[in-house]
C-alpha positions, 0 to 999 in steps of 0.5 A: 536587169529584170523589168516590172510593169508598174502603173502601166509603165515598164521600169528596170528593177534590181533583184529586190524590186528597187528601181534602177533607172532614176528617170523612169520614176514618176508620182503614179509609179510611186503611188503604185509602189506604195500601194504594193507595200500597204502605204497610202501616200499623204503630204508627209510621205511626199515631203520625204520622198521628194527629199530622197529624190533630190538628195540622191540626185545631188549626192549620188547615193541614197541617204540613210535614215539619220540624214533624212531625219536631220535634213528633211524636217521630218523626225525619226519618230515620224518617219517610223510612223509614216513608213512602219518597220524598216522606214529607210528601205520603204522610203527608198523603194517608193522614191525609186532610188537604190536601197540605202547601204547597210539596209538588210 
């Protein structure tokens, strides 16, 4: 697996740049990843990111957009505002979890 240095920390990533080791993630890494894709993290972003990480740890797979909207308390419309264009992919990337199945 390739590695990348993010926020001064070496992390393992897949061919698309998604982190592959759950425990290598931290909030500094998340902020750096978000910055790379033009997102400045605010309270709403963190709510979604924390939900993704907790849900992934419990379920063993990255939740799809519908599950995030239904379970996180953040509407689909707001998810598209927080993570413009391809929100599921961007949320997973920043949260340090695998790209959801079905994302292109």
